[in-house]
N, C-alpha and C positions, 0 to 999 in steps of 0.2 A: 582500536576497538572494533571498527567497521569489519576488518579482516576476520575478526572471531564471529561477528554477526552473520557473515556471508558464507560460513562453513556449513549452513544448513542444507539439507537435500530438498529437492522439489516437494516431496511429500510433506516434509515438516513445514516448508513455506506455505503449502496449500492450507495446512491445518492453522498455521499462525495467521494468515490472512483472512481465514474463515472466522477465527475467534475475534480478530480485530473487527470484523462486519458485525458480528453479535454484539460486541461491546458498544459500538457505534449505535446500533439499533436501541439498545437499552438506554443509552444517553438521550437519544431523540424522544424516548417515552418520558424522560424526566425533564424535558424543557418545557418552559411555561407556555401556555396556550394563548399567547399574545401574538400581534401581527410580527414583531420581531423574532419571537420564539419559533413561530410557524414557518416563516421564511427561512430561517437557519436551518431548521429541522428537515425541510424538504431537500436543501442543497445538501445537507450533511449526510443524510440517509443514502442519497444517490451516489455520492462520491466515496462514501466509507464502504458501501457494499460493492461498488465497482472495483475497488482494489482486489478483493477476492475473486470476483467473477473474471476479470481480465487477467489476473495470474493464472487462473485454471485455463483460459484461453491460451495464454503463451506458452504454457506447457504442452498444449496439444498443437502448437505451431506446426504447419506442413513444411515450412522452409525457414531458413535462417533469418531471412527478411521479415517474414511474418512473426518469428519469435522476437526479433529486436523491436519491430513496431509495437507489439503488445506489451513488452517489458516497458517501454517508453510511455505508453498509456497508463500502466499500473503507477509508475513513478509519478506521473502528472496528477493522478487521482488520489494519491497518498498525500501529495503536496497540497492539493486543494483542501482535502480534509483537514490538514494541519491548519490551514487558513481559517476554516469554519470554527475549529476549536479554539483558536487564538481570539476570534470575534466573540465566542461565547464568554471567554474569560474577560475581555475588554469591556463587554456590555454588562458584565456580571450577572449573566443568566443563570449561572449555576456556580457554587463556590468553586474558585480556582484549584484547590486541593483535589478535588473530585475530577478535574478535567486533566490535570498535569500527567498523570501516567498514561492516558490515552494519547495525549499531544506527544509525549516521549516516543510511544510506540509508532505513531504516524511518522515521526521524523526518522525513526530507525528503519522503517520500511522505504522511506524515500531514499535513504543511503544504501540499503541493500539493493533495490532496483537499479539505482545509478550504477552501482558497482558492476551489477550483472549487465546492464546495457552496455557499458564500456568494455567490459570482457568479451561479450559476444560481437560487438562492433570490431574490435581488434582481430578477431578470429573468423572474419568473413569468408576466407578462402577455404577453410576447413569444412568438411561435411557437418551437418547439424549435430549428429550424434557426439562428435568430438568436442563440441561447444561445452557440452555438459562436462566431459572430462577435464577440460582446461579452465572451466568457468570457476570463479570463487564459490559458487553454490555447488556444493559437492553432493554427488548422487548417493 
């Protein structure tokens, strides 16, 4: 299934990560204004929006090393976002059924970025433009 997910081109992934960030921002607005809710809201909005921002940065990478590093950051931020979503469910801050689709998307983004990181790392000796040709993320 991950192979199917990673067939997206960079433009499609930019849009997907942007939509993810927007969904995270809407969720943050729905969290209760309690000490727990506020603490998680701050962390969640930073990590969730960072996924989109850092993916765009990776696409503008000036070198293979920069691309690989930024894709690694995107993977970490998506995974951190998944943690905050899991905590929202565990703390029962928002009904689980409202969080599960966003948690599923966070986990898919982690898998996509992990696959891209592995592919780019394996192809370190090729010029950067060839990484995209051989990457599971198709242009």
